[in-house]
N, C-alpha and C positions, 0 to 999 in steps of 0.2 A: 504494500498500500504505500502512497505515495505521502511523504509527511511532512510539514513547514519546519523549515530551520528553525525560525521563530515563531511563537504562536501567536497567533494575528486576531484580532476581534474586528468585525463589522457591525453597524448599525445602517441599515435603510429606510429612508422615511420620504415617499416621492411628494406629498403633501397633496393627495388626491382633491381636496377640496379648497386648494389656494392655488389662485391664478392670476396674474396681472389683467390679463386677457386670455381668451382661447388658443390665438394664435401667437402670442407671444413669446419670443425666445424662452423665456425662463417659466418652464410649464414642466407637467408632471414628467411628461415623457422622456425629459433630462436621464432620468432615472429609470424609467421603467424599461428601456432598452438595455441599459447597463446591467439589471437585475435579471433580465432574460438572458443576457452574455453569460453570466456567472450561473446561473443554473445550466445553460448548454453545455458550459465547460468543465462543469463538476467542479469549481472550486471549492464548495461548501462541503463536497465529500472528505476534500483532502484532511487527513489527521492534524489539526494544530488551526485550522481557520474555521473561526467561531462566532455564529452571529447571534447579537443580542438585540432585544427589543428597544425601542427607544423610551426612556421615562418623560416628563415635563419637567422645564423648569418650575422653579416656584418665583412669585412677584420678588421676593427679598433676593434672588439672585441675581434678577435684572437689575435691581436697584443697586446692587453693587458697583454697576459699572455706568449704568446710562440716569439720565433725568429723562424721564419720558414727559413731555407736555399734552394735556395735563396731568396724565397717568399711564401706566404700563398699558391699560385695555384699550387705550386710545388708539394705540399706535400698534399694537400686536393682534394676531387673531390666534386660534388656537394651534394653527400649524407652527408659528412661531417660536410658541411656548415648547412644541414638539421638536422642530429643529433643533434650539439650543440644547433642549432634553436630549437628544442624540448624540451631539458632541459630549454632555456633561457624562452621559451613559458609558460613552466610551474611555473618556478621561478619569472617569472611577475605576474601570475595569484595568486599565494598566495600571493608576497608584496601588490599588489592590493585588498587583502580580497575577489577576487572573490571566492577563495575556501579556505579552513583550511590548507588542506595537498594536495601535488603534486604527481604525479607518471610520470615518463617520461621515457617508455617503447619504445627505440631506439636503433638503431645501425647506423653505427661502435661505437663500445665504446670505451673509452679514457686513463684509468688510469694509464696505461703505457707509455703515452707521458710527456717526459720531458719540462723545461724549454725553450731548443734549441731543434728543430727538424729536422734532415735530410731526415728521413723517417718514417716509420712506422715498429713498434715492439711492439710485443706481441698481434698482431692485431689493435693496436691503433696508430690514425696519430696523431690527437690533442686531448686535454684531456677536454672533454667536460664538465665536474662538474667545472673546473677552471675558464674556459671560461663565463659560467653560474654565477658563483661566484663574480667574478672582473664585471661583466656587473651590479650584483644588488649591489654590494658596490659603482659604479659609479653613477648609476642612481637613488638608494634608499638609499644611506646612511648607509649601514649596515656597522658595525664594524668586531664584533666577531664572528667568525663564527667556527662552528665545523664539521669535515667532518669525519664520521665513516666509513670505507670501510671494508665491509663485504663477498668481493670476497675471492675467494679460493689463489689465487695468490696477493702477496705483492704489493700493487699500489705504485710502486717506481717511477712512474710518477709524481703523485701527491705529495707523499714525497718531489721529489727535487723541485717542483716548489714553497711549503710552507715551505721548510727546514731552512729559513731563516724569516719567518714570524711569531712573537711571538703571533699576532692576529688570528692566523688559528691555531686549535688545530686540528691534523691529526691524527687519530688512524686506526689502519690495523691489522685486525685480519685476518690471514691467515694459510694455510698451510706450516709449517715451511719450510725456504728457503733451507734447506741441503737435500731437496727430492722434490722439485718443482720450477719450473721456478717463478720469475726471478734468485732464489738464493741468496735474499736479505729479508730486515726485522728483524734483531733481534734485541735485548732488546737494546742494544749498541748504536743502531742508534736513537739519542734524538734530532737531530736538530744542527744548526750551534750556532756560539759563540753567538749569538744577541738572539736568541730564542731555547736556551737549555730546552728540559721539553715538548715542545709543538707539538714533533714528537714521538708517540708512538706505537710500535711495538709489537703484542702479536702474537707470532706463537704459533701454536697448533699443537700437534701430528698428524700424518696419523691416518685414523679411529675415531676422536673424533666425537661425536653422539651428539643429541641434548643436552644431560646433558652438556655437555662441553660447548657449544656455549651459552646455555643461563646463565650457571654460570658464563661465561667469562662476558655479559653482564651485568648482575645482580651484580657482585662482584669487579668488575673493570672499564669496560666503564660509568655507570652509575655515581659512586661516583667521578670520575675525571670531567664527565659534570657538574657533582652539584657544584664543586669548579672553573670550568673553565668560567661558567655561558654564554654561547654563545646566542646571537639573533638569530641565525640560525642554524639548527642542518642539515646536509646533509646527505645521506645514498647512498654511493657508493654501489648499491644492486646488487652485483654480486651473480650467485645461482649457482655457481660452486663446491660449498661444498655438493651437494645433492648426497646421496649414489649410485645414478645409472647416474652421472657424469662422459663421458669416458676418460677423460684426465686428471682426478685427485684422491685424495685418501681419501676423508671425509663420514661421516656415517651422514649428516644432512636430515631433513624429510621437506614437504610442512608445516606440521602445525608445525614443529619447524620455521620454516622460519616467518610464521605469527606471532608465539609467540615472536621474537625477534623483529619483527616490531613494535608489541603493546608495548614491552619494551622500546624501544627504544625513541618513540613519535619523529620522525624525522618529520622534516616540508616539505622535499623536498626529493624523492629517485630518483635515475634515474640506469639504468639496467646497469650493466657491462656484467660480463662475463657469462656463463652458456650452456651446449653444449648438454645435455639430451634431445633432441629437443619435443619427444613425451613423455618419460617417466618423466619428471620433471618441464620443464617449465611453461606449463600451469598450472599445480596444484600449483607452487611455486608461480607465478604471482598473481592467484587467490587468495591465502593466502594473500599475500600481499597488495594487493587492499581490502579484507575485513576487513584486521587488520588496515590497514589507514584510511579506512571509519568508523571504530568503530562498524563492525558488527560481528555475530557471524561465527567463524569460525573452530567450535569444531568439527564439521562432516567432517572437511577437509581429506580427506586421498587418496595416490595414490593406486591403484588397487594391486598391489604387495608389500604394505610395511609391514613388520612384525618388531615392537619394538625390541623384543628379538636377532632376527640377527644382528641389528645394533646398538646394546647397545654396548660401551666402557668398556674398559678394567678398572678394579682397580688400575693399574699401569698409564693409560691413565689420570685417576681423580687424581691422586697423583701428576703427572707431570702440570698438570694445576693448580691444587691450588698452588703448588710451583711456578709457573711461576707468576701468580696472585700476591703473596709477591713482588717479583722482581719488578713486573711493579708497583704497588704502593709504593714503598719505595722508585725508582725511581722518581714518581710525587710529592712525598712529599719532596725529597732532592733535586729538581731542581735548586733552588738557589746556592744551596751548589755545585753542580755539574757543574753549569754555572761560576762560579767562580773557580773553579779549570780548568776549559777549557781552559778559557782565560789567564792564565798563562803560557799553552804551546806554544813554540816559534814558531810552525807552524798553528794556532789556526786560521788563517783568509785564510788559504789555502787549497784546496782541487782540488787532481788530480785524473782522472777516465778514465777507457778505456769502451766504451758502444757497445755492439753488437746490431744491428737491425735484429732480427731474421727474421723479414717477409720479409725485403727488403735486407738483407744479406749487410748491410753497417756497416763499423767500423769507430767509432768515437773515437777521443781521444779530452780531456777536461780539461783545468786547470783554475781553479776560484780562485777568490780572494776577500772577503769579507771586507770592512772599519769596523772594531770593533766599534761601536757605544753605548751608554747609551741613546741616545734621540730616536733614530728610528729603521727602521730596518738594515739600512746600505747601503750603496753604494756597487753595486757587479758588476764585472768585469769576464767575461767568454772569454777564446780562447777557438776555437772548431775548429777542421777540421775532415773531413771525406775523405774517399777513393775516393766518387763520387761526393760530393757536395763542394769541396774545403774547405778553412778558412773563420771563422769571427771571429770578435770582437763583442760580446755583452755585452751593457753596462744596467745595472737596474738601477733605480732609485726609490725606494719604495714610496707608494703612501701619506705617511706621513714623508717623508724625511726632515732632518733638512737642514740647510744652508749650514752645513761644507759637509755633504755627498752629497747635490745638486752641491756643487763645486768640488768634487772630482769625481762625475760621468760626470760632462762636460769635466773636466781635460782630463780624460780617453779617452773620445769619441774624441776632437777636436785634441789632440796630437798623438792618434793613426798613424803610418805610414802607407799612403795611399798604399806604395807598398807592404807591407807586408802581406793586408789580401784581401781577395776577396770581402768581404762585412764588412762593419762598421755600427752597428746598436747601437742607443739609445732608452732605452723603458722608458720615462718620466712619472711616474704615477702622478708625482704633477700637470703636466699641461695637463695630457689625451694626450698625444703624441708620436708618434713612428716617430724616426727620421732616416735618412738613409744618410751615407757621400759617395761620390764617390771614388770608389776605381782605384789606377791605375794599379792593376792585370787584368791580361786579364781573363773574365770569360769563 
């Protein structure tokens, strides 16, 4: 009998009752074809590959990560609770040592969901990886975590959530934001003043092939992971870099994804994007499962794959090599860059306008972080949108120092009740989410 080298857990959740529209790229067929392929190939008959059923996350799990406006029920459906719950189920199976690795093949996805959520953007309502990670930190005492986002689109929501967290390394490998939604993820986006360097963006040019992606993992990602020494590695496993994807411009193959997975050695993978429902997803997901389980994937190939047709140009290769030099230079000089950032007069301030393309919501946000040498810093966010009103959101990090705790509670308690529709405090020290009554009509 065929046996997996690494015991591997799988969770499937196609979300039959949730779709943006019946013909939208992000629909249930994304996983139905993969399930069929897994059954046809007999992967679940292999000793050491185990299927788990997804549990639901709780509102408390969501509120460790998000400020949902006005509350989680307004921005989540039952499918979102189950999708995040599928990631949580796999995370628990890994931490409880029931499996060595795990893959949550779930939808809806989540990596475009920011800390403050007024609705859906980039097909994402809540950030399922972040909800899983913060649950594992609370339940199992996990500290240093690395997230490697291999979706074709920049993981701007995950970046936002961990922008100020020095204990979370976020690496996003994506198609250059000048050519693809959401238009962000550039080399100079390196994290807030208390966490400079722990956000790493690797924008790749359109038509990057297996060669470029695997070079990026070997020459950039793996050396940085070795330096950071995370306790857990999470792969936001988007599959829209595939050459057949209808909404992107890359040339990655299913075998390339399997090789990437083999190199990365992530503890947990969570499905993100990928919209070539028949031509890519069954093959890519099969490759990822085989690689996580330590099984041979050398014969994996799409029926129409022609390596020569999808080979990247010499100019693309040179561009990626030059990008790698800059990425590693920024990583090695992160302490110097942090010192330079802190002397800027507005280093603790950030203002943004955010468009929720899925729900057509416009948000205006201003942020203030307390500069701190002892913790990630108390965070104050004022946010308003044209559909959900205004909110004051105060975040106290999980290892907050006494000074940051005092600052966070001062912001929360002194906020004028007649100015905001909602006043929230996310206290990660006490694992509490506080809500003050507002005088503004909802």
